[in-house]
N, C-alpha and C positions, 0 to 999 in steps of 0.2 A: 606610551604603550605599546603593549603585542602586537602584531600582527590584526587587523581589524576583524578579519575572517576565522580566526581562531577563538573570539568570541561567541558563547553561545545566543541563542535568539534573546535569552532573559536579560543575560552581560548587555548585549548589543541595543536591548528596547533602554534598558537605564542610559547606556551611555549616549544615547539619541537623545533622549528626555534631558540630561544633564549637559545637554550640548560639548559632551568632551568629543566626539565625531558626530560628522554629517551624515545624511543618507548622499550625499551623493561621493563621499570619500568611500564608505561601504560599497557601496554600489559597483566604482571603476575597481575596488580592492578585489572582489568578485570578476568580475567582467577581465579582471587579468589572468586570475586563476583558470578560470574557463579557458580562454584563448591558450594559456598551458596545458591545460588538458584535453586536449583536440584528442587524445590517444585511447579517453576512455568511452568516446561516444557517447556521452551521458548524455545530449542536447541535441534535438533534430534542427531547431530554432531557437536562435539567440537573437534577442531583442535589445538591444545595446542603445540604439536614441530614445526608444521608450522608456527603457528601465530608468536612464538620465533625466529624462524630461520628469517622470515618476517621483524620481530623489528629488530633483529640484524644489517641486510643488511640496512634498514633504519636507522640506529645510525650511522653506518659506510658513509653514504654519508651527514647525515645531519653532520658530522663531519668537512667534505670538505666543508660545506655552498652549498651542493648540494640535490637534492631532487625534488620532485613532489608537485602540489599543497596540498594535504593532506600528505605528506609523516609523518610515522610513525604513523597514527592513527587507534585505532583498530577499526574495523568494525564487524556487523553481516550481513551475508548473507541469505536471504530467501533462501527455501531448493526448489526450482521452478529456480533457475539459473545455470544451468551448471558450473562445477568447476573441472577443468581438474585434475585428481587422486584423486578427494574424492567424496563422494557417494552423490550422485544429484535423491531423494526418490519422489518429490512434495508431500509428504505428504503421499503416498499409498505404499501399501504392494505390488505393480504390481511392481514399481520401486527399493524397498529395493534391497541393494545391487549393483544397477546399479551406475557403476562410469565412467564416460562422460571420453574421449580421448579426449576433446577439452575445452577449459572456452567459456563462452556465453563474447558475445561484451561488456557490461557493465561492466562485474566483468575485463576483461581486462583492461577497462579505468580506473578503480577504481586501479587495481594493476601498469597501468602506471603512474598514480600519486604519487603514495608510500604507497596507504592504505595497510596495516596487515588485514589479513583474523582469526578472533576469532571463527568462526564457520559457518552451517547451521541450520537457523532458521525455527521452527516449523509452519506448517500451515496447513489449512483446504487442504483435498484430493484436488489434481491437482486446488486449488486453488476456489473450489465449495463451497462457506458455509460462512456465516457473521460473526461465534462465535467459530470457531476454535475447534469446534467438531466433525468435518469428519477426522480428521488427524489419519490416523493408530498408529500414535503414542503416541495418546493420547492428548485428551483438551488443551490447554497454559490456565492459570490461570492468570487472570487482578493483578495486584500489587496493583490496588486499591481496597476498601474494602466499603460498606456501614457504615454512623455511627452507634456502637453500635451492629454490625450484624459481622458474620465474615465468611458469605457462601460467595463459590469460585463464582466470579463474570469472565464472558468472555471478552474477552479484544478485542472486536470484528474479523472479518475474510473479508477477506481468511490471513491478513497477520499480525495475531494473536502475531504469534513468535518475528514477525518485532516490534511491538508496543510495548509489554510488555518488551523484551530487551531493550528498550531503554528508555521507561518508568521507569524503576527499575534499569537504569546505569548498565548495562550488557556491552553494546558496547558501544562505541562514537553515533554510527548513522548508520542507517540496510537501505539495500535495500527492496522495497518490491514492489508488482505487482498491476494493478486496471483495473480490467474486468468490474465490475458496480460499485465499490465503496470500492474496498478490500484495498486503502490507507487509504482513507479519514473516511471512519466508525471507523478502528479501532482507527485512530488516536485521534478522537471524544471521543471515549471511555475510551481512558488513558493519555489522556492530554499532547500529543503530537504532532505535526506538522508533516501535510502529502500530499503531492503533487502530484498529478498526472497531468505530464507535456501533452499536446499536443500529438494525435496522430502522428507519429512517428519522434517525438523528438529526442526520445533513441530507440535504435535496439533492436529487438526484438530477435536477432540472439543468439540461444545456450539458449533462454529460455523456460522451458517446454510448450508447446500451451495449451492453452484454449480455449480462441474465439479469431481468429486470428486479426478478423476487430477491435477487441474491446481490447483487454491486451495492456498495456502501462506499461512500469517500471518509479519508481520513489522514491525517499526516505523518510522515515519516519526519523525525526530528532526530537532533543531536542526544539528549535527553528526557526523561521522566517532565521535566517542568517545560523543557520548549515543548512538546507532543502538549501538554493540556494547554499553553498560550494558544496551539494554533488550532486546537482545537474548539476552547471556547471561538474562536473567529469563525471558522469553516460552517459550525452548527449552526440552528435556528431554523424555525418552520418556514416554509413558505407553499403559499394557497397553490403553484402552477406546480407541483407535485404532488400524488394525490396519496402518496402513500407516507410523506412527510407531517410525524407528529406534532402536534399545536402543544408543546411543554416549554417552560423558562427553560433556558440552557444556564445549568451552574458556572460557576467558576470554579474550576478546574484546580488552578493553581493553589486555592484555599485549602484544599483537602491535603495537599502534600505535608509531608513532615507529620500528621497526625499519627498519636501510638496505634500500633495494628494491634495490641494485644489485648487477648481473646477472638480475635476473627478465627472463624473456623476455614482453613486450606482445606479444600479437596484433591485425591491423590486416587485417580481412577486405573484402576488395576488393567484395564483394556488400551491401554497406550504405552503397556509394554509390550513393544513388537521383537518380531522374531528377527535373529539379524541385525537389531539398533545397536551403532556404535556404542562399546563398553561407556566412551568418554563421554556420552550423550546422559547415560544409564546415570552414571558418577555425579554429572554436573544436578541433575532430577533432584538427584540424592541430595547434593550438599544444598540444592534451593528447598529444600521440605527442613532442614536440617538448621536453613536461614531462620525459616519462620517460624522453626519451633522455640530456637534463641531469643526471637523476638517476642515470644509470650501465646502466640496461637498456639490452635489447637488443631493434628491434623487429624485428619478425619480419611480412612480408608473408603473410595466410592465405588460401584460398576455403574459404568454405563453398555452392557453388553450388546444395545444397535450400533455401537462406532464401527464396527469392521461393516455395516452396508453404508458408511456414509459414502466414501468412495464411489460405489455402484452409483447411489441416488446420485450423487452430481452429479456424475459422468452421464446422467439421462434426461436429469432436471434442464443443467447448464446449457448442452446445446441445442437442447428443444427450444428454450427462450432463445436463444442465438440465432437458431434457423428461421425462426422469425421475424427476430429483431434486426437480423440483417438481409431478410427479403428487400428491403428499402434500397440497398443499391445497385443497382439497375442500370447507371449511365444513362439516366435521361436528363435529370434538373441537376445534378449537380457530381463531381467528384470523377474519375476514370470511365471513360468512353474508347472502346473500342473503335483501331481507324477499319478494319476492314469485318465486314459483315453483308449477308444479300439481303436481310430483310428485319423488323424489329425484333422478332427471336433470335436472330442470332447474333443482333446487336447484344440482349442480356444477356445469352449465355457468353459470349467471347469479353465482352466489359467484364463478368464475373470470375472467371477464369483469368484471365490475365491479371486482374485488382487484388485479387484474394490470394495468399500466400497457401501451401500446403496444409499448415494446422488449422487453418481458418477453414477451410475446403476438408477438411476431414470432419472438422466438429458440427459443418454445417449438414455435411452428410448422413451422421450420426444424428444430431438430431431430427429430421426431415424423415429420417428412419423410424425414429419412436412414436412419431406424434400423426405415421400413416395409418389409415384403414386399416383397422385389422394386427395393428400391434398398439395404438393407444391406449388402450386396456390393460395390456401385458408388461407395457413398460412404464408409461409416462405416468397412470390414472396409480401404480403401483408405487411408482417412487413416490409420488407425492403422499401418499400412505404409510408410507414407514418416515418419511421426513415430517412429518406427523406427529409418528411413536417418537422419535431421536427427542424433538421437542419438549415433548410431555415426559421423559427420562430426564433431561435437565430439569425440567420443573419438578420433579421428583427429588433433585439430588440438591435444588438450592433450596427445600425445605430442610436438610442437617447442614449446607454449609454456604459460604458469604463467597468464596470464589476455589477458582479450581487452578490446578497450577501443572504443566504437563510440560514437555519441552514444545520449542516452536516446528523444527525441522528435523528431520532423520538422517539429517548429518550435514557437515559443514560447506564450506563450495567447495562444486567439483572443477572440472575443468569443461570449458566449453568445448564442446561437441560430444564428450563422455555419454551422455545421455539420450540425446538428440535420434538418433536413431531408433530405439525404443521407447515408444510414445507413452506405454503403460509403466516403465522406468522413470519415466519424466511426471508422469499421475500423482505418482505415489510421494512426489515432494508435497503434496498439500493433505499426508493424511491425519496430520495432527491439524491442520488448521479450516477444512471443509466443516467443521461439524456445529463452529461458531456461527456461518452463514447459512447453514439450512436450518437453524432454531433461531435465526435474527439477532443471534449474542453478543455485546459487546467481548474481545479479545487483543490483548497487548503483548506483544514481545521487547521483553527488555538482554540488553546482550550481558550476559553472566560469567564468561571465560573463554578459553583458548583450546584449542583439542593440540592435541603432540607437534601437529606443523606447524603450530601461530598462529591457525584461524578460530575466527569468532564464534559462539555459541551461545544460541538467546534463548533463555526460558518464556514461555507463555501464560498467561493468567487469564483465562475467560471469569466474566461475571452476571448478572442478573440483568433482562433488560433497562436500560436507564439506569444502571449504577456504576456508570462511567467514575461517578466518586469513591465509592469504595476501591476499584479495580486502580487509579491512580493512587490510593493511598497504597494500596498491597505494590504497584510498581516501584514506586519510590523507596520503600520498606527494602524492596530486593534490590534497588540498583545502591541502596546507597551499605548493607552488607555485603554485594559482588564486590566495591569498589574498581568497579573495572574502569584502567583509564587507559590501556591499548589504544594505540595508534597507529592507520596504515604508512609505511614508510612511502614518500613522494616521488618514486620511481619516472612516474608520470610525466615530470616537467619541472 
């Protein structure tokens, strides 16, 4: 057998059930890869002992012919998911040393199905960022490098630890979260598959909140089948989350390989941006051709409010962040300043020391748009435009089954290239934020390489809770693209 860590999640699941490999062997192989890949800085915490204990328990179940859907599969967990007894930082100094006494619902679902936790993955602080440069624990490095270059590149954000660890085979698959594109953009930049399900499909309980009306958990995996397996285990109704939707979770894997003939694929003209690289435009045209060749009907659609999506997002998300992050005050948990003269200065000093610059910037923006005199002008207006964006999508979905767009406006860029210009950084979410504002499912599938040999992805957006059609389209896209490229293991 080739290296265990080269097996997809689906193949590993089958090999474990057939007893061709043990969970402990797989876990040890991944732990060895993690040790060799410290240069990538993908993990904040490695839980080697716990992983081996979980693997041994899985092997005992598998020996009896028992076990869950992903019994014994070693996974990486984004450090935004609370894990009982294991430090959860959200990539922030203010939460360094916080050990939750409870388990997030999504990770509890994965343990119920037999998964093994390798550790907690690095991320942009409080999920605020598109390049994984805002993490208190340092930037994550993309395993991909430009042809003939060795400059460190971004793996995307905020789920950069998840995308890098999956691309570099440091875990079989990973959990991630998406508030404005934080699953799909990093997946696009690392040639992985990222799925943001419909808002309410996965429980938010036990996930450190950024913007509660936008945050949604989902998987980053090596291919569409692996993403389907992961989402089935992660999803489900949770009475502890009032936004969790009570409807059955389909077996997404069953929709793979079904014919896409007759599907109507929408192509929104507003996603053709000035200055967009010609390679991304060309790949998008190629994606359209692949669907046409598969017997799909291509429908030109218009989503004119798209141009307002980023401004709306950067009002709504910081407003909710300013409210959610008010709880970090240095009193009950997390970082507390050593020097202060009274309670007020303890709060102020703890927050000033604990939060990084980008988080402080967004808290300030959010506090401003929620303040008296500006609430109606900014926040209420943004919510009204958000509703109009949803209405526009609903109208479009009367004519089409799926919408095809690029995933990201560029391939992976060098660390430090955009970090001095917040607006340039925010533009990385231009293709992805609309799905969050409208609560729609979206996914990125690797579809090609640019002239520098760096991966590019295509995005599919579907109707609410129609992930099955989306997976069907993703699989067809994946088969047509035949993408097989992998980064060279320069890191170890």
